[in-house]
N, C-alpha and C positions, 0 to 999 in steps of 0.2 A: 845218112847216119844221124842219129839223135845227138844233139849237142848239150843236153842237160837231162837231169832226172828229177822226179818228184818222189819224195820218200816220206812216209808217215811213221814217226817214231814216238814211242813212249819212253821218256828218260826218267831214271830215278833222280830224286832230289840231290843225290851225291855226285851226279855226273853233269858237268857243264855242257852246254851246246857246243862250245868250241872244242872241248876234249872229245865229244862224240863225233864231231865232223873230222877231227884229226885222225881218229881211229878208223872211221869208216873209209876215208880217203886212202889212208896207208894200206889197210887190209885189202880193199878192192883193187888198188893199183897193183899190189903184189899178186893177187889172184889173176888179174888181166894179163900181166906179163908172163906168169907161169902157164896159164891155160892157153893163151893165144900169143905165141912167140912172135908172130908176124905183126903184132900190135905193140912192139917195143916202144914206139913213139908215144903211146898213150900217156897222158898225164891230165890231172885235174887242174882247173883254173885256180888262181890263188884264193879267191873269196868264196862266199856262199851266201845264200839267202835262207833265213830261218824265221819261221812264223809260228806262234803258239795258237792253239785252238782249245776250246773247252770240250768236255766229253760230249756235249750235245752237237758238236760240229764234226765228229768223227765220221759218221755215215756220209755226209755231204762231201767231206774231203776225200774219202775213199772213192766215191762216185766221180769226183773231179779228176782224180789221178787215173782212174780206169778209162776215162774218155779223153786222155791227152792227145791221142792220135787224131781224133775229130777236131779238137781245139786247134791243132797245128795246121790243119787244112785251111782254117779261116785266118789265122794270124801267127806270125813267128814268135819266138821266145821273147825277144826284146819288147815287142808290142804287147804281148801277154803280161809280162812283168810290170811294165809301166801302167797298164790298165788296172792291174791288181793293186799296185801301190796307190794310185789315185782313188780307187774305190774305197780303200781303207784309210784314206787321209794321211798317208805316210809321206812326209816331205823327204825328197831325195835330190841329189845332184845327178843329172844325166850322165856326167863323166864317170860317176861311180859304178855305172852299169856296164861299162865297157870292159 
């Protein structure tokens, strides 16, 4: 079973990323619990990763999301995230990824 999702969103300037994630997590959790009663234990992790892209990056991002299954045959989520952060010069504490 997958342990994370990749979502491409276009947010209005009046909606913060934090509020969008709060709404997405709340509504999707409610839907999961109502649609799949056997998954009552489902819950989202506390944090999230959010990255912005320009309009010119939309097609590549969609392609990346569409090929996630292939990516995960090569490396797991943690390894994928660390490689992404390094590639884009993002400084992080490894403990924050747990």
